[in-house]
N, C-alpha and C positions, 0 to 999 in steps of 0.2 A: 653456450654450446662450445666444446673444444675445437679449436681449429685443426687439431691433429687428425680428427675424423675425416674432415675435407681433404687433408693431405694424403691420408691413407687411401681414400677412395680414388684419388687422382692417381696415386702411384700404382694402384691395382688396374688403372686403364679406364676408369669411368669417366664419362663426358660431363660437362658441367650440368647438363639437364638431368642426367642419371644421379649426379650427386645431390642436386636439389630434391628430385623425387624420392630417391631411396634412402637418403641419409639426413638431410636437413628437415624435411617436412615430418617424417615420423617422429623425430625427436622433438618437434615443436608443437605437436598436438595438445599437450596440456596447456601451454601458454596460449595458443590460438583459441582453445575452448574457453579459458578464463576471460580472455578479452571479448570473445563473442558473448559470453554470458553478461558480463558488465555492460556491454553495449545494449544488449536486449533489455535487461532491467532498467537501464537508464531511459530507453526510449518508451518502455512500457509505463514507467512511473512519472513520465513528463506530462503533468496536468496543465501546467500554466500556459505554455505556448498554444497548445490547441484551444484552450478557452479564450485566450485573447485574440488569435488570428482567425479563428472560426466562429467567432460570435454571431449568433443568429443563424448559422448553417449547421444545424444539429446532425444532419445526415452525413456530414464529413468528419464527425468526431471519431478519434480512434477508439478502439474497443474498451480501453481502460477507462476513459472519460465517460463513455456511453453507459458501462456497467456501474461505475460510481454514481452516475446521475439516476439510473434505474433504481439501484439500491436505495438511494436517499428518497426517492419518491414512494416506493411500495414497501419498504422495510419498516418494521417497528422500531422504535427506539427504546431499547431496554433500560437505559438510564432513566428515561421519563417515566416509564412504567413503575419501576422500583422507587422513584422519588414521590409518586403520587399519594401513597398512603402515609407519608411522612408528616403531613400537615395535622394528622389525627393525634400524634404524639403530644404536642403542646396542649391541645384541647383535652385530651384525657388527663394529663397531669394536672391541669388547672381545675378540671372538674373534680378530680379526687381530692384536692387540697381545699377546695372552697365548699363551705357548708351549705350555702343556700343558693348562691347565683354563680353561674359560669359565664365567662366571657365568650366561650365558643358556641353557646347555645343561643338560639334565637330568643331573646328576651322581650317580653311584653311588659314594659314598665306601666304600672298604673299611674294614671295622670292626677 
């Protein structure tokens, strides 16, 4: 922020408090907002410290850790659901290339 704005306000007769409230703070809102957002997201995403310091006291977990824990317990895992049918691909391919016996079928070998 240019020092000239402070000096111009002082020449116009503004007190130091008036300069702070009417000149400095209005021009600092973007910077203050950015700092506040960075601090908020840093505190929101801080998982490690609450998990270490509050181990065993789940009622004191911050909302981000509690929501992640809740999501891990009650949410489906789409990766596992999509990977489940993939075991059938090798079985089908070996079955289609094998004329008589397939390694994926339950085989009852005659003794």
